[in-house]
Wavefront OBJ file of the C-alpha trace (Angstrom):
o trace
v 0.000 0.000 0.000
v 1.122 3.490 -0.697
v 1.518 6.109 1.982
v -1.370 8.142 0.585
v -3.740 5.161 0.835
v -2.774 4.469 4.445
v -3.117 8.151 5.258
v -6.581 8.273 3.684
v -7.758 5.169 5.560
v -6.463 6.573 8.843
v -8.215 9.887 8.189
v -11.533 8.130 7.548
v -11.163 6.006 10.697
v -10.397 9.055 12.845
v -13.297 10.997 11.330
v -15.727 8.152 12.016
v -14.407 7.941 15.584
v -14.865 11.675 16.041
v -18.440 11.560 14.751
v -19.200 8.602 17.046
v -17.766 10.504 20.026
v -19.850 13.607 19.255
v -23.019 11.520 18.910
v -22.248 9.788 22.224
v -21.536 13.073 24.017
v -24.666 14.825 22.788
v -27.078 11.913 23.067
v -30.126 12.463 25.254
v -29.324 9.359 27.286
v -26.119 10.973 28.559
v -27.672 14.341 29.469
v -28.597 13.362 33.017
v -25.126 11.947 33.658
v -23.441 15.108 32.390
v -25.816 17.338 34.378
v -24.990 15.393 37.512
v -21.267 15.645 36.807
v -21.571 19.393 36.204
v -23.168 19.850 39.635
v -20.586 17.814 41.544
v -18.548 20.950 42.164
v -21.421 22.530 44.050
v -22.086 19.373 46.079
v -18.469 19.255 47.238
v -18.609 22.924 48.170
v -21.561 22.474 50.508
v -19.986 19.406 52.121
v -16.664 21.174 52.639
v -18.456 24.104 54.307
v -20.205 21.673 56.655
v -16.926 19.978 57.499
v -15.211 23.337 58.005
v -17.913 24.571 60.384
v -17.851 21.224 62.203
v -14.090 21.513 62.714
v -14.449 25.063 64.003
v -17.094 24.020 66.525
v -14.926 21.134 67.733
v -11.981 23.454 68.364
v -14.020 25.894 70.429
l 1 2 3 4 5 6 7 8 9 10 11 12 13 14 15 16 17 18 19 20 21 22 23 24 25 26 27 28 29 30 31 32 33 34 35 36 37 38 39 40 41 42 43 44 45 46 47 48 49 50 51 52 53 54 55 56 57 58 59 60
């Protein structure tokens, strides 16, 4: 096989993989998982505030 043929096949494979990844990422089935992951930062923040206030009350 020539280099150009291998390069073309690799380009098509990568393009198909990219399209599959985009479809997976934007599918409606994944929306709830991504929404939950996006809100994890806020969940950790509230827990860390609780732990911080608990530590302060223990030291007093």
